[in-house]
Structure formats: structure tokens, C-alpha cells
N, C-alpha and C positions, 0 to 999 in steps of 0.2 A: 654567656647566658643564653642570647639570640642562637649561638652554634647549636647550642642542645636542641632548643625549641626546633630549629630547622630540621635538624637531626628523624627528631621524635614524629614531625609533621610527614618526610621522606618515608619513614618506615612505617607507619599507618598507610599510608598513598599504596606503597607497595603490598603492604598486608590485604587490601583493599582488592587490589588488581588482583592478587594472589588466589582471595577466596572467590571471584567473581569468574575467573580464569575455569577453577576447579568446580565449580557449581556447572558452568557450561558442559563442562567434560563428563561429570557425573550423569546430566541429564540426558547426553546423548547417547552414552555408551548403557545407561539404566535408568532411565525416567527415574532415575533418586529423588531429583530435586522438586520435579512436579509433584510426584506422591505425598514426601514431607509437606509443604507449603499447603496443598490441597487440603490435606487432612489434619494440620495442626496450627497452621496460620491463620490462613482464608477458606474456612468451608465454604463460604456464601459465595465466591463467586465461581463460574462454569468450569466444569471440571477438566477442559481444555485450555482454559487460562493460562494457566504455566506455561504448557504447551506453546503458545503462540509468543509469550515474553521469552524464552529460553532459544526460540529459533530468532526472535529479532536479537536476541542479547549474542548469540552465535553470528550473526552477521555483521552486529558492531563492533565486534573483536577483530573479525577478518578483514574487517573493510576500514574501520573508524569515522564512517558514515552515518550518522542517525538517518539520512532520509535513503539510503538502501534497506533499511533497515525497516520501513515501512510500506514499502511497494512491493508489486509484482511488475514484472516486466517481459516481455516477446520480442525477440528478435525479425523483424521482417525479414522475407526471401529476399536473396540478393535481386532477383528478378521480377520483382513487384516493384511497380513506381507508387509513387505519393498519389496519383488518381486510383489507380487502383485498392489501394487501402483505403482510399475514402468510399470509393463505390463499395467496396465489400460491407465497410463497417454502417454506410447509409442504409444498406440492404439489409442487413440484419436486424439494426435495431425498428427497422420497420415491419420485418416478420415478428419481432414478438414484442411490439407491439409498448416500445418505449421513444419517448418523444424526442428528436434532435430539438433542445432548447437553446442552441448557440454555439460559434465559434469563437474562437481567439488567433489570431492570425499572427503571433507574436515577432517570430522573423521581418514578415513583409513588413509591418508597423516599423519596425529599427530601421529597415533596408530605407523606406523611406523618410525618416527623420534623420538620418544620418548619411545618405547617399553610399550606403556601403554596404556589397554584400553579406548575408548572414546566413549561417548551416540553418537549415529547415528545423522552425516548431511552428506546431499548432496546436491548440488546447481544444477536444471535444467536448461537450457538455451534453448529459442525458438526462432525465425525469420521467419519473412517472406522478404526477401529482396526486393521486389518493394515496397511493405507497409512501410519499414522503409527509404527507399530511399525518399519517398514522405512527411513521415514526418520529413525528415531532411532538404528538400527543404522548408519548412514553417518555421523551426529554426532549427539552428545548433543544439540548446539545447539540444533538441529532443534525439541527441547522447548518451547524459548520459543516457537515459531511456533503452538502445539497448544494447543486445539481453533482451526480455523478460524473469525474471528470477522467477522458485518456488523454494522454499528450503524447502526440508522434513528435518524435524528436529525430535530426540528424546527429549524429556524436562526431568525434572531432576527425574519426578516421574515414568518414563517410558512409558509416553503415545505419540501417534507419531502425529504430526501437518503436515501442509501445510503453507506456507506462502507466499505470493507474494506483490508487492507491488501495494495501490490504485489506480486504473489508472481514478480517479473520479478527482485527483488533475490535471492531464494532461488532462483531457476531459473540469471539467468545471470551472477549477481553475483560468483562465485568463479571456480574451478579447475569444469571441465565434470563432469557428474554423470556417475556409472556411467550406462550406457544402459537398465537396468531401471528406476533410481530416477528419470530424467529423466521417462521414458514415465509414470511415475506422479505425478509432478509437475505435469507438463502436465496431468493427467487432472482433477486436484483442480482448479489454476487455471479449467478450464474448467466446472466443476459450480459453483465458487463463483461463477464470471463468469456462469454461465446461472442461478444464485438469483438475484443480485443483480440482472441485467437485467430478469428474469423479473417479480422483486417490485416494481422501478421501472415496470414497465408496467403491472403487476395481471393478469399472462398467465400462466395456466396450464391 
């Protein structure tokens, strides 16, 4: 009996994986899944929500890593130093009038604790207080996204990358945001994108 139950379990798992795979394939080729779900299952969601989630599903299936499905990243040019990245991001943040509200030099702290060299990892935090309060007034859950963060990390091959959360989930992932909040959210996304891409290019 247990053998039959186990077989049924694995058939259901395989069927689920098969269904998810072909949903992604149909979405990539025809946009079918987004249209179907948007029109018949969740018409209250933003019209772009299913595109966001299908992109996440595609990345998840490709990598097996849910964290990779929720971020955006930019490779730092090989001739750009960490100091150049930091100077560029600081300059762009000042120009765009967003506050640098903290840094977490994680690899440096671990080196001090363990006395062993670590690959570079540092978190840079940004916030525009008035925008932050507007977002939280709409939903307390937005507080979990604050402040905006960009991570500068040296990978295991010695290449430098900048990582941040994919804000499309916040902007398009649920019901449409009120018009004023939507514009503010786009501004925040554009600001963080500018800081990250500028830092990766050492451009300021």
C-alpha cells in the first residue's frame, strides 16, 4: 500500500513540475498565461503582475535559486575599483536627493571577528523619508522594503557585482497602486537603478 501511495505522490510532483514548465513556455512564447490568469483568475491584480511572476518562475526554473528570481544585478566593470563604485554611488545619490542612511561592512566585520580574509561584501542603504512614509501609509508591509539596499559583493571568481531587490514585485505584483504612490514608486525604482548602474560603470 505504501508503495502505491509513494508512486501517486511522485506522479503528482512530476505533473506539477510539467504543468509549471509548460506554463512558463506558453508565457514566454505567447503571453498566454498572463492573459488567462489576468482575465479569468485575478482580474484585480495589475495587468503586468503575471509578467513579473512568470519572469520570476523562469529564473527559478533556470537556476533553482529563489533569491536570484527576486533581484536585479549589474556586473562592475573590471577596471573599476571598490572606491570608484562607492564614490560614484554616493555622488549619484546626492544628485538625485536620496539620503545615504547607513552602510554595513559585513566582510570587514567578519575579518575582525575571525582574523581571516573574506571576499568583499558591503551593504549600502538609501531612503527618502517622505516617500517612505507615503508608502507605509498605503501598507504597513512596505516597511519591510525599507530602506532601499544595494549590495556590493566580490564573487568567488573575484568579479564584483551590485545587487538590489527587483522592485517590479512591489510596483506591479499586486493590485494597482494609487496613482500618486505609483509615481513615487517608479521614482524610487529609477533612482536605485541609476545609483546601481552608475556604480557598476564608475560613472558620476
